[in-house]
Biopython code that builds the backbone (N, CA, C, O; Angstrom):
import numpy as np
from Bio.PDB.StructureBuilder import StructureBuilder

atoms = [
    (1, "MET", "N", (95.636, 153.711, 63.251)),
    (1, "MET", "CA", (95.993, 154.766, 62.314)),
    (1, "MET", "C", (96.899, 154.385, 61.153)),
    (1, "MET", "O", (97.731, 153.478, 61.166)),
    (2, "PHE", "N", (96.631, 155.172, 60.193)),
    (2, "PHE", "CA", (97.349, 154.887, 58.726)),
    (2, "PHE", "C", (98.544, 154.956, 58.944)),
    (2, "PHE", "O", (99.147, 154.040, 58.383)),
    (3, "GLU", "N", (99.173, 155.624, 59.504)),
    (3, "GLU", "CA", (100.478, 155.809, 59.507)),
    (3, "GLU", "C", (101.538, 154.945, 60.267)),
    (3, "GLU", "O", (102.766, 155.007, 60.230)),
    (4, "ASN", "N", (100.604, 154.025, 61.047)),
    (4, "ASN", "CA", (101.457, 152.682, 62.006)),
    (4, "ASN", "C", (100.721, 151.693, 61.195)),
    (4, "ASN", "O", (101.336, 150.628, 61.247)),
    (5, "ASP", "N", (99.545, 151.590, 60.386)),
    (5, "ASP", "CA", (99.083, 150.512, 59.738)),
    (5, "ASP", "C", (99.571, 149.739, 58.548)),
    (5, "ASP", "O", (99.680, 148.533, 58.326)),
    (6, "LEU", "N", (99.804, 150.718, 57.922)),
    (6, "LEU", "CA", (100.412, 150.557, 56.378)),
    (6, "LEU", "C", (101.954, 150.010, 56.636)),
    (6, "LEU", "O", (102.274, 148.893, 56.230)),
    (7, "PRO", "N", (102.724, 150.710, 57.211)),
    (7, "PRO", "CA", (104.156, 150.165, 57.300)),
    (7, "PRO", "C", (104.089, 148.701, 57.948)),
    (7, "PRO", "O", (104.789, 147.748, 57.604)),
    (8, "TYR", "N", (103.194, 148.703, 58.869)),
    (8, "TYR", "CA", (103.132, 147.174, 59.671)),
    (8, "TYR", "C", (102.589, 146.048, 58.612)),
    (8, "TYR", "O", (102.850, 144.850, 58.722)),
    (9, "MET", "N", (101.791, 146.621, 57.567)),
    (9, "MET", "CA", (101.194, 145.813, 56.683)),
    (9, "MET", "C", (102.302, 145.469, 55.797)),
    (9, "MET", "O", (102.412, 144.276, 55.516)),
    (10, "ILE", "N", (103.172, 146.320, 55.289)),
    (10, "ILE", "CA", (104.204, 146.054, 54.444)),
    (10, "ILE", "C", (105.244, 144.936, 54.879)),
    (10, "ILE", "O", (105.632, 143.939, 54.271)),
    (11, "ARG", "N", (105.615, 145.509, 56.322)),
    (11, "ARG", "CA", (106.557, 144.547, 56.885)),
    (11, "ARG", "C", (106.047, 143.084, 56.944)),
    (11, "ARG", "O", (106.883, 142.185, 57.030)),
    (12, "GLN", "N", (104.619, 142.768, 56.899)),
    (12, "GLN", "CA", (104.134, 141.485, 57.017)),
    (12, "GLN", "C", (104.370, 140.790, 55.477)),
    (12, "GLN", "O", (104.141, 139.598, 55.272)),
    (13, "LEU", "N", (104.760, 141.528, 54.650)),
    (13, "LEU", "CA", (104.789, 140.926, 53.305)),
    (13, "LEU", "C", (106.013, 140.001, 52.997)),
    (13, "LEU", "O", (107.082, 140.328, 53.512)),
    (14, "SER", "N", (105.976, 138.978, 52.280)),
    (14, "SER", "CA", (107.091, 137.923, 52.097)),
    (14, "SER", "C", (107.440, 138.105, 50.548)),
    (14, "SER", "O", (106.688, 138.495, 49.655)),
    (15, "PRO", "N", (109.077, 137.634, 50.450)),
    (15, "PRO", "CA", (109.165, 137.981, 49.037)),
    (15, "PRO", "C", (108.571, 136.995, 48.426)),
    (15, "PRO", "O", (108.381, 135.865, 48.878)),
    (16, "GLY", "N", (108.143, 137.584, 46.957)),
    (16, "GLY", "CA", (107.408, 136.983, 46.027)),
    (16, "GLY", "C", (105.778, 137.606, 46.033)),
    (16, "GLY", "O", (104.955, 137.485, 45.126)),
    (17, "ASP", "N", (105.625, 138.208, 47.168)),
    (17, "ASP", "CA", (104.271, 138.925, 47.384)),
    (17, "ASP", "C", (104.129, 140.109, 46.474)),
    (17, "ASP", "O", (105.060, 140.884, 46.254)),
    (18, "ARG", "N", (102.931, 140.221, 45.953)),
    (18, "ARG", "CA", (102.457, 141.373, 45.095)),
    (18, "ARG", "C", (101.652, 142.443, 46.210)),
    (18, "ARG", "O", (100.707, 142.121, 46.930)),
    (19, "PHE", "N", (102.142, 143.462, 46.154)),
    (19, "PHE", "CA", (101.649, 144.597, 46.677)),
    (19, "PHE", "C", (101.112, 145.763, 46.031)),
    (19, "PHE", "O", (101.915, 146.327, 45.287)),
    (20, "ILE", "N", (99.768, 146.366, 46.130)),
    (20, "ILE", "CA", (99.164, 147.124, 45.202)),
    (20, "ILE", "C", (98.695, 148.438, 45.989)),
    (20, "ILE", "O", (97.777, 148.224, 46.780)),
    (21, "PHE", "N", (99.043, 149.433, 45.937)),
    (21, "PHE", "CA", (98.731, 150.674, 46.609)),
    (21, "PHE", "C", (97.945, 151.800, 45.716)),
    (21, "PHE", "O", (98.554, 152.272, 44.756)),
    (22, "PHE", "N", (96.604, 152.253, 46.000)),
    (22, "PHE", "CA", (96.085, 153.335, 45.474)),
    (22, "PHE", "C", (95.606, 154.517, 46.386)),
    (22, "PHE", "O", (94.866, 154.256, 47.334)),
    (23, "TYR", "N", (95.981, 155.751, 46.148)),
    (23, "TYR", "CA", (95.554, 156.863, 46.716)),
    (23, "TYR", "C", (94.973, 157.775, 45.769)),
    (23, "TYR", "O", (95.476, 158.081, 44.688)),
    (24, "ALA", "N", (94.023, 158.137, 46.177)),
    (24, "ALA", "CA", (93.168, 159.357, 45.468)),
    (24, "ALA", "C", (92.944, 160.448, 46.627)),
    (24, "ALA", "O", (92.256, 160.127, 47.596)),
    (25, "GLY", "N", (93.393, 161.462, 46.563)),
    (25, "GLY", "CA", (93.184, 162.608, 47.540)),
    (25, "GLY", "C", (94.040, 163.939, 47.438)),
    (25, "GLY", "O", (94.205, 164.461, 46.336)),
    (26, "HIS", "N", (94.472, 164.373, 48.353)),
    (26, "HIS", "CA", (95.339, 165.636, 48.377)),
    (26, "HIS", "C", (96.461, 165.029, 48.917)),
    (26, "HIS", "O", (96.493, 164.138, 49.767)),
    (27, "GLY", "N", (97.624, 165.732, 48.204)),
    (27, "GLY", "CA", (99.197, 165.606, 48.754)),
    (27, "GLY", "C", (99.804, 167.019, 48.254)),
    (27, "GLY", "O", (99.304, 167.719, 47.373)),
    (28, "PHE", "N", (100.945, 167.295, 48.966)),
    (28, "PHE", "CA", (101.894, 168.291, 48.994)),
    (28, "PHE", "C", (103.020, 168.147, 49.584)),
    (28, "PHE", "O", (103.216, 167.240, 50.394)),
    (29, "TYR", "N", (103.965, 169.084, 49.231)),
    (29, "TYR", "CA", (105.465, 168.915, 49.659)),
    (29, "TYR", "C", (105.578, 169.906, 50.957)),
    (29, "TYR", "O", (105.209, 171.080, 50.937)),
    (30, "ALA", "N", (106.018, 169.391, 51.834)),
    (30, "ALA", "CA", (106.355, 170.501, 53.078)),
    (30, "ALA", "C", (107.024, 169.848, 54.209)),
    (30, "ALA", "O", (106.714, 168.749, 54.670)),
    (31, "ASN", "N", (107.979, 170.622, 54.623)),
    (31, "ASN", "CA", (108.932, 170.240, 55.624)),
    (31, "ASN", "C", (109.918, 169.128, 55.272)),
    (31, "ASN", "O", (110.435, 168.329, 56.052)),
    (32, "GLY", "N", (110.074, 169.222, 54.012)),
    (32, "GLY", "CA", (111.173, 168.352, 53.401)),
    (32, "GLY", "C", (110.833, 167.144, 52.797)),
    (32, "GLY", "O", (111.635, 166.361, 52.288)),
    (33, "THR", "N", (109.279, 166.973, 52.884)),
    (33, "THR", "CA", (108.787, 165.584, 52.583)),
    (33, "THR", "C", (107.543, 165.640, 51.824)),
    (33, "THR", "O", (106.873, 166.671, 51.884)),
    (34, "ASN", "N", (107.147, 164.634, 51.102)),
    (34, "ASN", "CA", (105.864, 164.479, 50.656)),
    (34, "ASN", "C", (104.774, 164.059, 51.427)),
    (34, "ASN", "O", (104.691, 162.956, 51.966)),
    (35, "ARG", "N", (103.934, 164.955, 51.474)),
    (35, "ARG", "CA", (102.687, 164.605, 52.595)),
    (35, "ARG", "C", (101.421, 164.198, 51.995)),
    (35, "ARG", "O", (101.161, 164.673, 50.890)),
    (36, "LEU", "N", (100.492, 163.305, 52.601)),
    (36, "LEU", "CA", (99.400, 162.984, 52.066)),
    (36, "LEU", "C", (98.381, 163.131, 53.112)),
    (36, "LEU", "O", (98.655, 162.767, 54.255)),
    (37, "THR", "N", (96.956, 163.750, 52.767)),
    (37, "THR", "CA", (96.162, 163.796, 53.635)),
    (37, "THR", "C", (95.438, 162.507, 54.045)),
    (37, "THR", "O", (95.469, 161.564, 53.255)),
    (38, "THR", "N", (94.730, 162.372, 55.318)),
    (38, "THR", "CA", (94.061, 161.342, 55.563)),
    (38, "THR", "C", (92.639, 161.669, 55.889)),
    (38, "THR", "O", (92.215, 162.808, 55.693)),
    (39, "TRP", "N", (91.723, 160.520, 56.481)),
    (39, "TRP", "CA", (90.323, 160.915, 56.616)),
    (39, "TRP", "C", (90.254, 162.191, 57.958)),
    (39, "TRP", "O", (89.267, 162.899, 58.158)),
    (40, "ASP", "N", (91.296, 162.234, 58.605)),
    (40, "ASP", "CA", (91.157, 162.992, 59.957)),
    (40, "ASP", "C", (92.063, 164.255, 59.794)),
    (40, "ASP", "O", (92.194, 165.057, 60.719)),
    (41, "THR", "N", (92.664, 164.400, 58.627)),
    (41, "THR", "CA", (93.500, 165.857, 58.350)),
    (41, "THR", "C", (92.591, 166.893, 58.593)),
    (41, "THR", "O", (91.419, 166.906, 58.217)),
    (42, "HIS", "N", (93.162, 167.755, 59.230)),
    (42, "HIS", "CA", (92.585, 169.105, 59.707)),
    (42, "HIS", "C", (93.444, 170.381, 59.228)),
    (42, "HIS", "O", (94.634, 170.486, 59.523)),
    (43, "PRO", "N", (92.839, 171.225, 58.562)),
    (43, "PRO", "CA", (93.531, 172.428, 58.148)),
    (43, "PRO", "C", (94.405, 173.096, 59.078)),
    (43, "PRO", "O", (95.510, 173.494, 58.711)),
    (44, "GLY", "N", (93.958, 173.260, 60.345)),
    (44, "GLY", "CA", (94.616, 173.831, 61.326)),
    (44, "GLY", "C", (95.601, 173.208, 61.885)),
    (44, "GLY", "O", (96.201, 173.786, 62.791)),
    (45, "ASN", "N", (96.003, 171.877, 61.475)),
    (45, "ASN", "CA", (97.156, 171.411, 61.985)),
    (45, "ASN", "C", (97.702, 170.009, 60.924)),
    (45, "ASN", "O", (97.777, 168.832, 61.278)),
    (46, "LEU", "N", (98.009, 170.547, 59.650)),
    (46, "LEU", "CA", (98.565, 170.021, 58.789)),
    (46, "LEU", "C", (99.712, 169.152, 59.019)),
    (46, "LEU", "O", (99.771, 168.086, 58.406)),
    (47, "ALA", "N", (100.593, 169.477, 59.801)),
    (47, "ALA", "CA", (101.846, 168.799, 59.978)),
    (47, "ALA", "C", (101.383, 167.720, 61.090)),
    (47, "ALA", "O", (102.015, 166.663, 61.094)),
    (48, "GLY", "N", (100.474, 167.860, 61.915)),
    (48, "GLY", "CA", (100.319, 166.778, 62.716)),
    (48, "GLY", "C", (99.193, 165.839, 62.187)),
    (48, "GLY", "O", (99.038, 164.787, 62.806)),
    (49, "THR", "N", (98.420, 166.082, 61.157)),
    (49, "THR", "CA", (97.531, 165.237, 60.743)),
    (49, "THR", "C", (97.483, 165.009, 59.274)),
    (49, "THR", "O", (96.453, 164.774, 58.643)),
    (50, "THR", "N", (98.699, 165.099, 58.774)),
    (50, "THR", "CA", (98.794, 164.404, 57.621)),
    (50, "THR", "C", (100.065, 163.416, 57.898)),
    (50, "THR", "O", (100.718, 163.338, 58.939)),
    (51, "VAL", "N", (100.280, 162.513, 56.407)),
    (51, "VAL", "CA", (101.468, 161.422, 56.754)),
    (51, "VAL", "C", (102.464, 161.640, 55.716)),
    (51, "VAL", "O", (102.095, 161.949, 54.583)),
    (52, "SER", "N", (103.688, 161.508, 56.003)),
    (52, "SER", "CA", (104.814, 161.305, 55.316)),
    (52, "SER", "C", (104.812, 160.179, 54.238)),
    (52, "SER", "O", (104.986, 159.007, 54.573)),
    (53, "LEU", "N", (104.608, 160.554, 52.912)),
    (53, "LEU", "CA", (104.657, 159.317, 51.789)),
    (53, "LEU", "C", (106.106, 158.344, 52.025)),
    (53, "LEU", "O", (106.236, 157.135, 51.831)),
    (54, "GLU", "N", (107.073, 159.301, 52.492)),
    (54, "GLU", "CA", (108.355, 158.459, 52.220)),
    (54, "GLU", "C", (108.294, 157.565, 53.687)),
    (54, "GLU", "O", (108.782, 156.436, 53.711)),
    (55, "ASP", "N", (107.683, 158.136, 54.852)),
    (55, "ASP", "CA", (107.851, 157.078, 56.241)),
    (55, "ASP", "C", (106.901, 156.165, 55.939)),
    (55, "ASP", "O", (107.383, 155.053, 56.152)),
    (56, "VAL", "N", (105.553, 156.068, 55.464)),
    (56, "VAL", "CA", (104.427, 155.330, 55.734)),
    (56, "VAL", "C", (104.505, 154.332, 54.757)),
    (56, "VAL", "O", (104.132, 153.196, 55.046)),
    (57, "LEU", "N", (105.009, 154.635, 53.449)),
    (57, "LEU", "CA", (105.102, 153.952, 52.163)),
    (57, "LEU", "C", (106.314, 153.407, 51.523)),
    (57, "LEU", "O", (106.775, 152.267, 51.457)),
    (58, "LEU", "N", (106.786, 154.817, 50.966)),
    (58, "LEU", "CA", (108.012, 154.335, 50.044)),
    (58, "LEU", "C", (109.069, 153.607, 50.761)),
    (58, "LEU", "O", (109.467, 152.534, 50.308)),
    (59, "LYS", "N", (109.587, 154.132, 51.909)),
    (59, "LYS", "CA", (110.676, 153.461, 52.730)),
    (59, "LYS", "C", (110.450, 152.104, 53.194)),
    (59, "LYS", "O", (111.241, 151.173, 53.040)),
    (60, "PRO", "N", (109.341, 152.051, 53.762)),
    (60, "PRO", "CA", (108.769, 150.567, 54.145)),
    (60, "PRO", "C", (108.984, 149.604, 52.784)),
    (60, "PRO", "O", (109.633, 148.566, 52.916)),
    (61, "LEU", "N", (108.499, 149.922, 51.642)),
    (61, "LEU", "CA", (108.335, 149.391, 50.517)),
    (61, "LEU", "C", (109.987, 149.144, 50.052)),
    (61, "LEU", "O", (110.376, 148.019, 49.740)),
    (62, "LYS", "N", (110.769, 150.172, 50.049)),
    (62, "LYS", "CA", (112.234, 149.905, 49.856)),
    (62, "LYS", "C", (112.844, 148.982, 50.584)),
    (62, "LYS", "O", (113.679, 148.310, 49.980)),
    (63, "ASP", "N", (112.626, 148.690, 52.015)),
    (63, "ASP", "CA", (113.188, 148.048, 52.783)),
    (63, "ASP", "C", (112.744, 146.477, 52.941)),
    (63, "ASP", "O", (113.367, 145.585, 53.516)),
    (64, "GLN", "N", (111.450, 146.400, 52.245)),
    (64, "GLN", "CA", (111.073, 144.914, 52.047)),
    (64, "GLN", "C", (111.547, 144.421, 50.613)),
    (64, "GLN", "O", (111.149, 144.834, 49.523)),
    (65, "GLN", "N", (112.578, 143.349, 50.898)),
    (65, "GLN", "CA", (113.282, 142.908, 49.839)),
    (65, "GLN", "C", (112.540, 141.827, 49.268)),
    (65, "GLN", "O", (112.191, 140.881, 49.975)),
    (66, "GLY", "N", (112.178, 141.905, 47.633)),
    (66, "GLY", "CA", (111.652, 140.729, 47.145)),
    (66, "GLY", "C", (110.098, 140.867, 46.868)),
    (66, "GLY", "O", (109.549, 139.926, 46.295)),
    (67, "VAL", "N", (109.475, 141.791, 47.174)),
    (67, "VAL", "CA", (108.199, 142.269, 46.856)),
    (67, "VAL", "C", (107.858, 143.047, 45.734)),
    (67, "VAL", "O", (108.180, 144.234, 45.685)),
    (68, "ASP", "N", (107.252, 142.507, 44.848)),
    (68, "ASP", "CA", (106.453, 143.246, 43.616)),
    (68, "ASP", "C", (105.562, 144.635, 43.920)),
    (68, "ASP", "O", (104.391, 144.535, 44.287)),
    (69, "SER", "N", (106.035, 145.588, 43.787)),
    (69, "SER", "CA", (105.103, 146.633, 44.360)),
    (69, "SER", "C", (104.702, 147.583, 43.182)),
    (69, "SER", "O", (105.507, 147.878, 42.299)),
    (70, "LEU", "N", (103.290, 148.090, 43.216)),
    (70, "LEU", "CA", (102.729, 148.932, 42.309)),
    (70, "LEU", "C", (102.039, 149.911, 43.095)),
    (70, "LEU", "O", (101.198, 149.461, 43.873)),
    (71, "VAL", "N", (102.256, 151.487, 43.054)),
    (71, "VAL", "CA", (101.947, 152.316, 43.629)),
    (71, "VAL", "C", (101.523, 153.362, 42.563)),
    (71, "VAL", "O", (102.193, 153.796, 41.626)),
    (72, "PHE", "N", (99.981, 153.727, 43.004)),
    (72, "PHE", "CA", (99.425, 154.651, 42.223)),
    (72, "PHE", "C", (98.921, 155.909, 43.215)),
    (72, "PHE", "O", (98.026, 155.684, 44.029)),
    (73, "ILE", "N", (99.480, 157.133, 43.126)),
    (73, "ILE", "CA", (99.157, 158.361, 43.681)),
    (73, "ILE", "C", (98.430, 159.184, 42.813)),
    (73, "ILE", "O", (99.063, 159.768, 41.933)),
    (74, "ASP", "N", (97.024, 159.364, 42.910)),
    (74, "ASP", "CA", (96.238, 160.548, 42.388)),
    (74, "ASP", "C", (96.114, 161.892, 43.218)),
    (74, "ASP", "O", (95.063, 162.185, 43.789)),
    (75, "ALA", "N", (97.127, 162.612, 43.250)),
    (75, "ALA", "CA", (97.111, 163.587, 44.489)),
    (75, "ALA", "C", (97.164, 164.842, 43.847)),
    (75, "ALA", "O", (97.758, 164.895, 42.770)),
    (76, "CYS", "N", (96.552, 166.058, 44.403)),
    (76, "CYS", "CA", (96.834, 167.402, 43.497)),
    (76, "CYS", "C", (97.971, 168.024, 43.951)),
    (76, "CYS", "O", (97.724, 168.924, 44.755)),
    (77, "ALA", "N", (99.014, 167.866, 43.732)),
    (77, "ALA", "CA", (100.381, 168.470, 44.120)),
    (77, "ALA", "C", (101.448, 168.353, 42.937)),
    (77, "ALA", "O", (101.817, 167.206, 42.685)),
    (78, "ALA", "N", (101.992, 169.390, 42.181)),
    (78, "ALA", "CA", (102.814, 169.116, 41.128)),
    (78, "ALA", "C", (104.183, 169.050, 41.770)),
    (78, "ALA", "O", (105.133, 168.762, 41.042)),
    (79, "ASP", "N", (104.399, 169.300, 43.141)),
    (79, "ASP", "CA", (105.911, 169.004, 43.579)),
    (79, "ASP", "C", (106.104, 167.654, 44.264)),
    (79, "ASP", "O", (107.094, 167.491, 44.978)),
    (80, "LEU", "N", (105.068, 166.519, 44.058)),
    (80, "LEU", "CA", (105.529, 165.320, 44.634)),
    (80, "LEU", "C", (106.640, 164.609, 44.026)),
    (80, "LEU", "O", (106.534, 164.218, 42.864)),
    (81, "LYS", "N", (107.678, 164.408, 44.688)),
    (81, "LYS", "CA", (108.987, 163.840, 44.285)),
    (81, "LYS", "C", (109.090, 162.124, 45.343)),
    (81, "LYS", "O", (108.626, 161.705, 46.403)),
    (82, "THR", "N", (109.947, 161.635, 44.288)),
    (82, "THR", "CA", (110.045, 160.078, 44.883)),
    (82, "THR", "C", (111.407, 159.617, 44.693)),
    (82, "THR", "O", (111.973, 159.865, 43.628)),
    (83, "SER", "N", (112.086, 158.870, 45.764)),
    (83, "SER", "CA", (113.200, 158.486, 45.544)),
    (83, "SER", "C", (112.994, 156.765, 45.368)),
    (83, "SER", "O", (113.994, 156.057, 45.246)),
    (84, "LEU", "N", (112.006, 156.340, 45.369)),
    (84, "LEU", "CA", (111.733, 154.954, 45.202)),
    (84, "LEU", "C", (112.187, 154.533, 43.657)),
    (84, "LEU", "O", (112.994, 153.618, 43.493)),
    (85, "VAL", "N", (111.660, 155.206, 42.622)),
    (85, "VAL", "CA", (112.304, 155.125, 41.333)),
    (85, "VAL", "C", (112.724, 156.461, 40.530)),
    (85, "VAL", "O", (112.183, 157.531, 40.811)),
    (86, "GLN", "N", (113.603, 156.375, 39.629)),
    (86, "GLN", "CA", (113.923, 157.572, 38.949)),
    (86, "GLN", "C", (112.471, 158.177, 38.375)),
    (86, "GLN", "O", (111.659, 157.394, 37.881)),
    (87, "ALA", "N", (112.256, 159.256, 38.443)),
    (87, "ALA", "CA", (111.015, 159.934, 37.978)),
    (87, "ALA", "C", (111.459, 160.413, 36.498)),
    (87, "ALA", "O", (112.263, 161.317, 36.270)),
    (88, "ARG", "N", (110.712, 159.556, 35.444)),
    (88, "ARG", "CA", (110.560, 159.772, 34.376)),
    (88, "ARG", "C", (109.338, 159.300, 33.499)),
    (88, "ARG", "O", (108.335, 158.832, 34.038)),
    (89, "ASP", "N", (109.440, 159.426, 32.240)),
    (89, "ASP", "CA", (108.056, 158.816, 31.617)),
    (89, "ASP", "C", (108.936, 157.373, 31.074)),
    (89, "ASP", "O", (109.850, 157.316, 30.252)),
    (90, "ILE", "N", (108.294, 156.273, 31.855)),
    (90, "ILE", "CA", (109.168, 155.230, 31.812)),
    (90, "ILE", "C", (108.715, 154.355, 30.290)),
    (90, "ILE", "O", (109.421, 153.462, 29.820)),
    (91, "VAL", "N", (107.533, 154.777, 29.728)),
    (91, "VAL", "CA", (107.355, 154.262, 28.507)),
    (91, "VAL", "C", (107.881, 155.151, 27.123)),
    (91, "VAL", "O", (108.176, 154.633, 26.046)),
    (92, "GLY", "N", (107.918, 156.513, 27.413)),
    (92, "GLY", "CA", (108.572, 156.864, 26.082)),
    (92, "GLY", "C", (110.079, 156.953, 26.328)),
    (92, "GLY", "O", (110.784, 156.941, 25.319)),
    (93, "ASP", "N", (110.676, 157.039, 27.525)),
    (93, "ASP", "CA", (112.117, 157.312, 27.618)),
    (93, "ASP", "C", (112.848, 155.700, 27.885)),
    (93, "ASP", "O", (114.007, 155.663, 28.298)),
    (94, "LEU", "N", (112.179, 154.559, 27.650)),
    (94, "LEU", "CA", (112.786, 153.317, 27.838)),
    (94, "LEU", "C", (113.290, 152.918, 26.639)),
    (94, "LEU", "O", (112.659, 152.959, 25.582)),
    (95, "THR", "N", (114.678, 152.442, 26.801)),
    (95, "THR", "CA", (115.387, 152.038, 25.625)),
    (95, "THR", "C", (115.061, 150.563, 25.420)),
    (95, "THR", "O", (114.602, 149.993, 26.410)),
    (96, "PRO", "N", (115.191, 149.969, 24.502)),
    (96, "PRO", "CA", (114.917, 148.620, 24.027)),
    (96, "PRO", "C", (115.633, 147.520, 25.189)),
    (96, "PRO", "O", (115.065, 146.580, 25.745)),
    (97, "SER", "N", (117.071, 147.974, 25.353)),
    (97, "SER", "CA", (117.628, 147.104, 26.539)),
    (97, "SER", "C", (117.415, 147.285, 27.668)),
    (97, "SER", "O", (117.796, 146.512, 28.547)),
    (98, "GLU", "N", (116.740, 148.379, 27.883)),
    (98, "GLU", "CA", (116.113, 148.636, 29.429)),
    (98, "GLU", "C", (114.875, 147.779, 29.584)),
    (98, "GLU", "O", (114.710, 147.033, 30.548)),
    (99, "PHE", "N", (113.996, 147.922, 28.572)),
    (99, "PHE", "CA", (112.867, 147.136, 28.696)),
    (99, "PHE", "C", (113.175, 145.862, 28.807)),
    (99, "PHE", "O", (112.563, 145.289, 29.708)),
    (100, "GLU", "N", (113.999, 145.147, 28.130)),
    (100, "GLU", "CA", (114.326, 143.869, 28.081)),
    (100, "GLU", "C", (114.932, 143.352, 29.750)),
    (100, "GLU", "O", (114.486, 142.426, 30.427)),
    (101, "ALA", "N", (116.088, 144.311, 30.100)),
    (101, "ALA", "CA", (116.271, 144.056, 31.598)),
    (101, "ALA", "C", (115.299, 144.219, 32.631)),
    (101, "ALA", "O", (115.428, 143.531, 33.644)),
    (102, "LEU", "N", (114.230, 145.118, 32.523)),
    (102, "LEU", "CA", (112.990, 145.269, 33.399)),
    (102, "LEU", "C", (112.326, 144.144, 33.214)),
    (102, "LEU", "O", (111.854, 143.682, 34.253)),
    (103, "VAL", "N", (112.091, 143.435, 32.073)),
    (103, "VAL", "CA", (111.088, 142.419, 31.985)),
    (103, "VAL", "C", (111.843, 141.155, 32.688)),
    (103, "VAL", "O", (111.224, 140.482, 33.512)),
    (104, "GLN", "N", (113.107, 140.865, 32.368)),
    (104, "GLN", "CA", (113.879, 139.951, 32.680)),
    (104, "GLN", "C", (113.902, 139.841, 34.425)),
    (104, "GLN", "O", (113.756, 138.811, 35.084)),
    (105, "SER", "N", (114.100, 141.044, 34.867)),
    (105, "SER", "CA", (114.297, 141.239, 36.532)),
    (105, "SER", "C", (113.393, 140.643, 37.362)),
    (105, "SER", "O", (112.226, 140.614, 36.969)),
    (106, "THR", "N", (113.653, 140.175, 38.388)),
    (106, "THR", "CA", (112.873, 139.859, 39.368)),
    (106, "THR", "C", (112.421, 140.594, 40.319)),
    (106, "THR", "O", (111.586, 140.160, 41.114)),
    (107, "ASP", "N", (112.975, 141.985, 40.383)),
    (107, "ASP", "CA", (112.802, 143.070, 41.338)),
    (107, "ASP", "C", (111.973, 144.293, 40.642)),
    (107, "ASP", "O", (112.569, 145.183, 40.036)),
    (108, "HIS", "N", (110.835, 144.273, 40.748)),
    (108, "HIS", "CA", (109.810, 145.186, 40.454)),
    (108, "HIS", "C", (109.385, 146.305, 40.986)),
    (108, "HIS", "O", (108.701, 145.990, 41.959)),
    (109, "ALA", "N", (109.426, 147.528, 40.859)),
    (109, "ALA", "CA", (108.662, 148.391, 41.421)),
    (109, "ALA", "C", (108.281, 149.611, 40.800)),
    (109, "ALA", "O", (109.175, 150.294, 40.301)),
    (110, "ALA", "N", (106.915, 150.062, 40.741)),
    (110, "ALA", "CA", (106.682, 151.157, 39.839)),
    (110, "ALA", "C", (105.821, 152.292, 40.873)),
    (110, "ALA", "O", (105.141, 151.978, 41.850)),
    (111, "VAL", "N", (106.009, 153.357, 40.475)),
    (111, "VAL", "CA", (105.121, 154.409, 41.270)),
    (111, "VAL", "C", (104.267, 155.398, 40.053)),
    (111, "VAL", "O", (105.020, 155.813, 39.172)),
    (112, "PHE", "N", (103.348, 155.654, 39.969)),
    (112, "PHE", "CA", (102.591, 156.335, 39.145)),
    (112, "PHE", "C", (102.014, 157.474, 39.827)),
    (112, "PHE", "O", (101.212, 157.192, 40.716)),
    (113, "PHE", "N", (102.251, 158.731, 39.602)),
    (113, "PHE", "CA", (101.758, 160.010, 40.122)),
    (113, "PHE", "C", (100.896, 160.649, 38.916)),
    (113, "PHE", "O", (101.298, 160.717, 37.754)),
    (114, "GLY", "N", (99.589, 161.128, 39.402)),
    (114, "GLY", "CA", (98.518, 161.623, 38.613)),
    (114, "GLY", "C", (98.729, 163.088, 39.278)),
    (114, "GLY", "O", (98.375, 163.449, 40.401)),
    (115, "LEU", "N", (99.321, 163.744, 38.396)),
    (115, "LEU", "CA", (99.393, 165.256, 38.743)),
    (115, "LEU", "C", (99.933, 166.087, 37.753)),
    (115, "LEU", "O", (100.817, 165.596, 37.051)),
    (116, "SER", "N", (99.552, 167.359, 37.530)),
    (116, "SER", "CA", (100.044, 168.413, 36.457)),
    (116, "SER", "C", (101.488, 168.799, 36.551)),
    (116, "SER", "O", (102.061, 169.165, 37.578)),
    (117, "ALA", "N", (102.034, 168.667, 35.293)),
    (117, "ALA", "CA", (103.543, 169.363, 35.339)),
    (117, "ALA", "C", (103.467, 170.843, 35.733)),
    (117, "ALA", "O", (102.530, 171.591, 35.453)),
    (118, "ARG", "N", (104.567, 171.171, 36.417)),
    (118, "ARG", "CA", (104.710, 172.722, 36.492)),
    (118, "ARG", "C", (105.212, 173.433, 35.333)),
    (118, "ARG", "O", (106.042, 172.805, 34.677)),
    (119, "ILE", "N", (104.944, 174.454, 34.974)),
    (119, "ILE", "CA", (105.130, 175.189, 33.599)),
    (119, "ILE", "C", (105.717, 176.341, 34.356)),
    (119, "ILE", "O", (106.100, 177.344, 33.754)),
]
sb = StructureBuilder()
sb.init_structure("model")
sb.init_model(0)
sb.init_chain("A")
sb.init_seg("    ")
for serial, (resi, resn, name, xyz) in enumerate(atoms, 1):
    if name == "N":
        sb.init_residue(resn, " ", resi, " ")
    sb.init_atom(name, np.array(xyz, "f"), 0.0, 1.0, " ", f" {name:<3s}", serial, name[0])
structure = sb.get_structure()
C-alpha cells in the first residue's frame, strides 16, 4: 500500500541521495491534515481511503537527514499547507543573501504546489 511503501522507501535513502516525488491528482485538507487520494480512494470512505501527506511523505522526508528532496504536488485543493518549508514565492521573495545561502547550503528541500490561490 502507498501509505506503507512510500515511507519505507524514504527510510532506505542515504545521505547524499536525491529523492524526487511527483503527484497529480486530488487533494484536500480534512481532519487537521492534508490528504491525497490514491488509486483505491472511495468517496464513501474518504478518511479510510486517502493518505495523509504529512505522514506518508513530508514527515519521513524531514526525518531523513542529508537527502536532497524535490516534491511536486499538482492537486486540486486551495487549502494544502506544509511544514516542510515556509510557504512563499521562493523566486519573487528570495533576497540575494538568502539565494547565496541556499546555493551554498548542503541541505536542500523544495515543495511545489500547483493549485489556485484562495480569493
